[in-house]
N, C-alpha and C positions, 0 to 999 in steps of 0.2 A: 504494500500500500504506500502510495506517495501523495503528498499534498503540499499546497502553499497557502498562506494566509497573510492578511494585513489587518492590523488593528490601530485605530487612531481615536483615542478616547481620554477622558479624565479619570485618573486613578488616584489612590491615596497610598502613601508609604505605609507598609505593614499589611497590605492585602495581597500583593502579587506573590503567588505561590504555585509551584508546578503541580501540587497535589489537588488543587481545587478547581481545575480548569473546567470540569464537568458539572460543578455544583452551581447552576445558574441562579437558583433562588437565593442562595447565600450571597453571591456576588452582587445581584441586583439590589437586595435589601441593604447591603453595606453602603450603598450610595445615598441613602436617605439621611437627612439631617446635615449637620456640619461635618464636612470632610476633614480628616486629619492629614495635614501636610499634602494638599492636592498637587498634582502635577499632570502635565500632558504627556501621555505615554504612547509612543508610536512603536509598534512591533511588526517587523517583517520576518516571516518564518517560512522555511522549506524543510520538509522532513521525508524520510523513507523508513519503512518498517517492514520486517519480514519475520515469519515464523520459522526459526531455524529447525526446530523439531517440535513435536507436541509438548507444550508446557514451557517452551523457551522462546521468548520474543526479544528481538534485537531492534532497537530504534536509533537512528542517527538524525540529528536535526541541526540546521544552521539558523541562528537567530540574531537579528540586528535590532537593538532597542535604543530609543532616543528618550532622554529624560529632560523635560523642560519644566522646572518648578514654578508653581504659581504662588510661592511664598519666599521669604528671605532664606537663601541657601548659599553656603560656601563650604569649601573643603580644601584640605592640603593637597596640592597637586604633585608634590615630590618630597624626597627625604629632607630637603632644606626647609620644608614647611611653608612653601610658597602658597599663599591663599588665593584661590580662584573662586569667583562668584559668577557662575555661568552654567549653561546647559552642558550635558555630556552625553556621549553615545558609547555603546559597547557592542561588539560583535563576538559571538561565541559559537563554538561547535559543541554539541552535547551528545554523549553516548549513554544510552539507557538500556540495561538488560533486566528483563523481568522473568523470574523463575517461578513457575506455578505448577508443581507436579500434580498430576491427576485432576487438573481443572477441567470442568465441563463447560462448554460455551454454546450459547444459542446465537446464531448470526443472521442478521437481516441486512442485505447489501453489505455496506462497510461498517455497520454498527454491531457490536457484540455485547452480550449480557452474560456475566458469569453466574453459573449455578453451583459454585462452590468447588472446593478442592478435597473433599472428604477428610477434612481435619488437617491437611498439610499446610504449612506456612507458605505465604507468597512473599518472595524476596525481590526487591527492586534495587538495583545498583545504578548510580548516576555519576558521571564524570563530565565536568564542564571546563572548557579551555577558552579563556578570553584572549583575543588576538588584537593587540594594539596596532593601529594604523590601517586595519581592514575596514573599509567603508567609514572612515573617519572615527574609528574606535579610539577611545582615550586611555584604555587600560589593558594591561596584560595580567591575567590571573588564572588561578585554578580553583575548582570547587569539587569536593568529593562528598558523596552522600550515599546512605543506605537506609532502606526502610523494610521492616518486617511486619506483616499482618497475618493474623491467624484467627480462625473461628472454630472453637472446640466445643463439642457437645459434652455436657457434664451430667447426663442422665436426669435424675429428679431435680437437680439443682439448676437446670436450664442450660445456658450457653455462656461461654467466656469469649469475648472478643477483645483483642488488644492490638495496638499499633505501636511499634518502636521506631523512632527516627534517630539517626546519628549522622553528623556531617562535620566537615572541617574546611575552612577557607584560610589557607596559609598566607594569603596576600593582603596587605593593607589596602583597603578600599573605602570609598565614601559609604556612609551608613545605608543609603538606599539599595546598595548592592550586597550588603551583608544579610544574614539570616534574621528576619524580623518574625519572631514567633507569633503565630496567628491567634489574635484575640477575636472577640466577637461582641457586637452590640445588637445582633440580629435576633429575631424570634425564631429563625429557621435553624434547624440542627445541621451542624457540619462536623463530621467525625474527626477532622484534622485541626479543629480550633479548640482553644481553651475558653470555655463559655463564661468563666468568672474573671477573665482577663480583658483589659481594654486593648483596643487597637494601638499598635506602636508603643506598647508598654515595655517590652524587652527586645533587645537586639544583641546578637552575638556573632562570633565567627566560628 
């Protein structure tokens, strides 16, 4: 499967996350009220995805993102702590491997719905490489991430569902490019957000 897309919209720092791209109700509801650190976000993306074998999906995508803040914003542009107060762009290639043993899928055209993995965990590995100078990209960086999800039957006790996320960004970057842990002010449930945490409350590398 291959695809291209372009997005030009107003976002807020702390909401952009690769795990919530299909949760349209959560994304839409997060736009109500006062936006936290809003910015114009332009994303041009191309991707290719293949089923290597059953239960193993490999995806490669190239993404160019433009960050145009609608609030006062500046950052250190280099090791000498030169302050820049301007927009920036990043270009990155991302490799994603999804391992889901014994997963059953229902497919309609290019849309898939998972019917579970019979208790086996689903492991997603991501590696992103930022390329300075490509399409006016301002930064060179690396991001490494892993996610484990599992749904286990516990008999009379019901079910146990858990999601573990771990990641590391070894490069010094402006905070909009770091990991902003997903808070929520929405009435809609999102399994990847902390429902008792505000948007843009915690950021880490």
